[in-house]
C-alpha positions as CSV (number, residue, x, y, z in Angstrom):
1,M,87.1,94.9,140.4
2,R,90.8,95.2,139.8
3,D,92.2,98.0,137.7
4,I,95.5,98.2,135.9
5,T,97.5,101.3,135.0
6,I,99.2,102.0,131.7
7,E,102.6,101.6,133.3
8,E,101.6,98.2,134.8
9,M,100.3,97.0,131.5
10,F,103.6,97.8,129.8
11,N,105.4,95.7,132.3
12,I,103.3,92.5,132.8
13,K,103.8,89.3,130.9
14,N,101.4,88.2,128.1
15,P,98.9,91.1,128.2
16,V,95.9,90.6,126.0
17,V,93.9,93.8,125.6
18,I,90.3,93.4,124.8
19,D,89.0,96.7,123.3
20,V,85.2,96.9,123.8
21,R,84.7,100.1,121.8
22,S,82.7,100.2,118.6
23,P,84.5,99.1,115.4
24,I,84.7,102.7,114.1
25,E,86.5,103.8,117.3
26,F,88.9,100.8,117.1
27,E,89.7,101.5,113.4
28,E,90.6,105.2,114.2
29,G,93.2,104.1,116.7
30,S,93.9,101.2,119.0
31,I,96.6,99.7,121.2
32,P,98.8,97.5,119.0
33,G,97.8,93.9,119.3
34,A,94.4,94.7,120.9
35,V,91.4,92.5,120.0
36,N,88.2,94.3,119.2
37,V,85.2,92.7,120.9
38,P,82.7,95.6,120.6
39,L,79.9,96.1,123.2
40,F,78.0,98.1,120.6
41,T,78.0,98.3,116.8
42,N,78.6,101.7,115.3
43,E,74.9,102.3,114.8
44,E,74.0,101.2,118.4
45,R,76.7,103.5,119.9
46,S,75.2,106.4,117.9
47,E,71.7,105.5,119.0
48,V,72.7,105.4,122.7
49,G,74.6,108.7,122.3
50,T,71.6,110.4,120.8
51,I,69.3,109.2,123.6
52,Y,71.8,110.4,126.2
53,K,71.8,113.9,124.6
54,K,68.0,114.1,124.2
55,E,66.6,112.1,127.2
56,G,69.5,111.9,129.7
57,T,71.6,109.3,131.4
58,D,69.0,107.0,132.8
59,A,67.2,106.6,129.4
60,A,70.6,106.0,127.7
61,K,71.6,103.3,130.3
62,W,68.3,101.5,129.9
63,R,68.6,101.4,126.1
64,A,72.2,100.2,126.4
65,M,71.1,97.4,128.7
66,E,68.4,96.4,126.2
67,I,71.0,96.2,123.4
68,V,73.8,94.5,125.3
69,S,71.8,91.9,127.3
70,P,71.1,89.4,124.4
71,K,74.8,89.7,123.3
72,L,76.4,88.9,126.6
73,P,76.8,85.1,126.4
74,D,78.4,85.3,123.0
75,M,80.6,88.2,123.9
76,L,81.9,86.6,127.1
77,S,82.6,83.4,125.3
78,E,84.6,85.3,122.7
79,I,86.7,87.0,125.4
80,R,87.2,83.8,127.2
81,K,89.0,82.3,124.2
82,F,91.9,84.8,124.9
83,G,92.3,83.8,128.6
84,G,94.4,81.0,130.0
85,R,97.9,80.0,128.9
86,G,99.3,82.6,131.2
87,N,97.6,85.4,129.4
88,N,96.5,88.5,131.4
89,L,93.2,89.8,130.1
90,I,92.8,93.6,130.1
91,I,89.5,95.2,129.3
92,Q,89.7,98.7,127.7
93,C,87.2,101.3,126.4
94,W,87.7,105.0,125.6
95,R,88.2,106.4,129.1
96,G,88.0,103.4,131.4
97,G,84.4,104.2,132.1
98,S,81.1,102.4,132.0
99,R,81.7,100.1,129.0
100,S,84.9,98.5,130.3
101,K,83.5,98.5,133.9
102,A,80.4,96.6,132.8
103,V,82.3,94.0,130.8
104,T,84.9,93.4,133.5
105,S,82.1,92.9,136.1
106,F,80.3,90.4,133.9
107,L,83.5,88.5,133.4
108,E,84.1,88.4,137.1
109,F,80.6,87.0,137.7
110,S,81.4,84.4,135.0
111,G,84.6,83.3,136.8
112,I,86.9,84.9,134.2
113,N,89.9,86.9,135.6
114,A,90.3,90.3,133.9
115,R,91.4,93.8,134.8
116,R,90.1,97.1,133.6
117,L,92.6,99.6,132.1
118,Q,92.5,102.8,134.0
119,G,91.8,105.8,131.8
120,G,91.2,103.5,128.8
121,Y,92.6,104.3,125.3
122,K,92.7,108.0,126.1
123,A,95.2,107.5,128.9
124,Y,97.2,105.1,126.7
125,R,97.5,107.7,123.9
126,Q,98.5,110.4,126.3
127,S,101.1,108.2,127.8
128,I,102.8,107.3,124.5
129,L,102.7,110.8,123.2
130,K,104.5,111.9,126.3
131,E,107.1,109.2,125.9
132,L,107.8,109.5,122.2
133,P,110.2,112.5,122.3
134,E,112.3,110.7,125.0
135,L,112.5,107.5,122.8
136,M,113.8,109.2,119.7
137,P,117.2,107.8,118.5
138,K,120.3,109.9,119.0
139,Q,121.8,109.0,115.6
140,A,120.3,108.0,112.3
141,I,121.7,106.3,109.2
142,V,119.4,107.8,106.5
143,L,118.9,105.9,103.3
144,H,118.4,108.0,100.2
145,G,117.7,107.0,96.6
146,M,115.6,107.9,93.7
147,T,112.2,106.3,93.3
148,G,112.6,102.6,92.4
149,T,116.1,102.1,93.9
150,G,114.7,99.5,96.4
151,K,115.1,101.4,99.7
152,T,112.3,99.5,101.3
153,E,113.7,96.2,100.2
154,I,117.1,97.2,101.5
155,L,115.6,98.0,104.9
156,K,113.9,94.6,105.0
157,I,117.2,92.8,104.3
158,L,119.0,94.8,107.0
159,S,116.2,94.3,109.5
160,A,116.2,90.5,108.9
161,K,119.9,90.5,109.8
162,G,119.2,92.2,113.1
163,Y,120.1,95.8,112.2
164,P,118.1,98.5,114.1
165,V,115.7,99.4,111.2
166,L,112.9,102.0,111.6
167,D,110.6,101.4,108.6
168,L,108.4,104.4,108.7
169,E,106.5,103.5,105.5
170,Q,105.6,100.1,107.1
171,L,104.3,101.9,110.2
172,A,102.3,104.3,108.1
173,N,101.1,101.5,105.8
174,H,101.9,103.8,102.9
175,R,104.8,104.0,100.4
176,G,105.2,107.7,100.8
177,S,104.4,109.0,97.3
178,I,101.4,110.2,95.3
179,F,101.0,106.6,94.2
180,G,102.0,105.2,97.6
181,A,98.6,104.0,98.8
182,I,97.9,101.8,95.7
183,G,97.0,98.3,97.0
184,L,97.4,99.3,100.6
185,G,94.0,101.0,101.2
186,Q,94.0,104.5,102.8
187,G,97.0,104.0,105.1
188,N,97.1,104.1,108.9
189,S,95.7,106.9,110.9
190,Q,97.9,109.2,113.0
191,K,96.8,107.4,116.2
192,T,97.7,104.0,114.8
193,F,101.0,105.3,113.5
194,D,102.0,106.9,116.8
195,A,101.2,103.7,118.6
196,L,103.3,101.5,116.2
197,L,106.1,104.0,116.3
198,H,106.2,104.0,120.1
199,D,106.3,100.2,120.1
200,R,109.1,100.0,117.5
201,L,111.2,102.7,119.3
202,M,110.8,100.7,122.6
203,E,112.1,97.6,120.7
204,L,115.1,99.6,119.5
205,K,115.8,101.3,122.9
206,G,119.5,101.1,123.6
207,S,120.7,101.0,120.0
208,P,123.3,103.8,119.3
209,Y,121.6,104.4,115.9
210,V,118.7,103.5,113.7
211,I,118.5,103.0,110.0
212,M,115.7,104.8,108.3
213,E,114.6,106.0,104.9
214,A,114.7,109.7,103.9
215,E,111.0,110.3,104.2
216,S,109.1,113.6,104.0
217,K,107.4,115.1,106.9
218,R,104.1,113.5,105.8
219,I,103.6,109.9,104.8
220,G,100.1,109.3,103.5
221,R,97.8,110.3,106.3
222,V,100.4,110.7,109.0
223,V,102.9,113.4,110.1
224,L,106.3,112.5,111.5
225,P,107.2,114.0,114.9
226,D,109.4,117.1,114.8
227,E,112.0,115.4,117.0
228,L,112.4,112.5,114.5
229,M,112.7,114.9,111.6
230,E,115.5,116.7,113.4
231,V,117.4,113.4,114.0
232,K,116.9,112.5,110.3
233,K,118.1,115.9,109.1
234,N,121.4,115.6,111.0
235,G,122.0,111.9,110.2
236,I,124.6,110.1,108.1
237,N,123.3,109.9,104.6
238,I,123.7,106.9,102.3
239,Q,122.8,107.5,98.7
240,T,121.9,104.4,96.7
241,N,121.9,104.3,92.9
242,L,120.5,101.6,90.6
243,P,120.3,101.4,86.8
244,M,117.1,102.7,85.2
245,D,116.1,99.2,83.9
246,K,116.3,97.8,87.5
247,R,114.3,100.7,88.9
248,I,111.5,100.2,86.3
249,A,111.4,96.4,87.0
250,L,111.2,97.0,90.7
251,I,108.3,99.6,90.4
252,K,106.4,97.3,88.0
253,A,106.7,94.4,90.5
254,E,105.6,96.5,93.4
255,Y,102.9,98.8,92.0
256,I,101.6,97.2,88.9
257,T,101.8,93.4,88.6
258,P,99.9,92.5,91.8
259,Y,97.0,95.0,91.2
260,Q,96.6,95.9,87.5
261,N,93.7,93.6,86.9
262,E,91.7,94.8,89.9
263,P,88.6,96.8,89.1
264,W,89.7,99.8,91.2
265,Y,93.3,100.0,89.8
266,Y,92.7,102.3,86.7
267,D,90.8,104.8,88.7
268,N,93.4,104.9,91.5
269,V,96.2,105.5,89.0
270,K,94.2,108.1,87.1
271,T,93.4,110.0,90.4
272,A,97.1,110.0,91.4
273,L,98.2,111.2,88.0
274,E,95.7,114.0,88.0
275,R,97.1,115.2,91.4
276,I,100.6,115.7,90.0
277,E,99.6,116.8,86.4
278,K,100.3,120.5,87.1
279,R,103.8,119.7,88.4
280,I,104.9,118.0,85.2
281,K,106.4,120.7,83.2
282,D,107.1,118.8,80.0
283,H,103.8,119.1,78.0
284,E,104.7,116.2,75.6
285,A,105.4,113.9,78.6
286,K,102.1,114.9,80.1
287,V,100.2,114.1,77.0
288,Q,102.0,110.8,76.5
289,L,101.3,109.8,80.1
290,F,97.5,110.2,79.7
291,E,97.6,108.3,76.4
292,L,99.4,105.4,78.0
293,L,96.9,105.5,81.0
294,N,93.9,105.4,78.6
295,A,95.6,102.4,76.9
296,K,96.2,100.9,80.4
297,D,99.9,100.6,79.5
298,Y,101.0,101.2,83.1
299,T,104.5,99.8,82.5
300,G,105.0,102.3,79.8
301,M,104.2,105.2,82.2
302,I,107.0,104.3,84.6
303,K,110.0,105.7,82.7
304,I,108.2,108.9,81.8
305,L,107.1,109.5,85.4
306,L,110.6,108.9,86.6
307,E,112.3,111.3,84.1
308,S,109.6,114.0,84.0
309,Y,108.5,114.1,87.6
310,Y,110.2,112.0,90.3
311,D,113.9,112.4,89.3
312,S,113.7,116.1,88.7
313,M,112.3,116.6,92.2
314,Y,114.8,114.5,94.0
315,G,117.8,116.9,94.0
316,H,115.8,119.5,95.9
317,K,115.0,117.0,98.7
318,Q,118.7,116.4,99.4
319,E,119.2,120.1,100.3
320,E,117.1,119.5,103.4
321,Y,119.9,117.4,105.0
322,D,122.9,118.7,106.8
323,G,125.0,115.5,107.2
324,K,127.6,114.1,104.8
325,F,126.5,111.9,101.9
326,I,128.1,108.5,101.1
327,N,127.3,107.3,97.5
328,I,126.7,103.7,96.8
329,A,126.4,102.4,93.2
330,A,124.8,98.9,93.0
331,E,123.4,96.5,90.4
332,S,120.6,95.4,92.7
333,F,119.1,96.2,96.1
334,E,120.7,93.1,97.5
335,D,124.1,94.4,96.3
336,A,123.2,97.8,97.9
337,A,122.3,96.2,101.2
338,K,125.7,94.3,101.2
339,K,127.6,97.5,100.6
340,I,125.7,99.3,103.4
341,E,126.6,96.4,105.7
342,D,130.2,96.9,104.8
343,Y,130.0,100.5,105.7
344,L,128.2,99.8,109.0
345,G,130.9,97.3,109.9
346,G,133.1,100.3,110.6
347,M,130.7,101.7,113.2
348,A,130.6,100.9,116.9
349,P,128.9,97.6,117.7
350,M,125.3,97.7,118.8
351,P,125.0,97.4,122.6
352,F,121.5,95.9,122.5
353,T,119.8,92.6,121.5
354,P,118.5,93.2,117.9
355,V,115.0,92.1,117.0
356,I,115.3,89.5,114.3
357,Q,112.3,89.6,112.0
358,S,111.2,86.5,110.1
């Protein structure tokens, strides 16, 4: 049986990681791009673990064999689909132990070339956490703007043009506010975020700066590394400003229109509003917000939320940054992106090949 190290995996062509852990383990955190072909279901993994604790190793191994044996033909056929075409199959479990060893052995007996990842997912996570501080950018262009000024859209425009964008909300799968998870589920776990951040910083390696949004320490379920917070704090700050009507239209298009008829939408908005209720000082605004919520007039809530909650909080956040602020007034986020491009044109050229996103 051939093993492969984490370092070798990062340097080979066309690696295809087959993660044989249970679905619940895979969902908690996985190597980006890995394919989950589980040896056990969540329930089966729990059962084998219970037998191990109560009856010992031999009994657990026997029960595992009983569970896995009927599945093997289908499982090997599924893995085989990812072989060929120059792909390098890598089999991975939690610690590079019995699960990945068993699957790799069966693949070899079937004539399918595959290697087992030494140390499994645990070794992978230890490796990226060690590397993350070293990959942090030296300089950041930090994009500021009140809620609804299209900061995410601006980042997407700049990224599509090849600028070195680090979209932290995309990596966290969360929009970074109390209402930020609406339509996106619960957001990524810390393990998933760390893995995606590592991959993106590897792509941006060699760039003299990155462009990022002025995010808080926490985005949804994830916490940003201290090293990244320090780079952001000392960055060059660009403040974008859009008219109120454009901000309302953008928020409606992103948060309301795609989801308002979904059965879960009302409850999600209600829960989010209840979480910030105590922070809204204007009693009349608070009463009006809940009246509009009960009437399901979500669009009517936007302006009140901006004026009574989000905009009043925004000034305090700017005090966390040490660098200078460049103010940009724009009529749209496309206009803002163009003006940021004009500013960046005066900076040193980027000595790296930018990643063009489609």
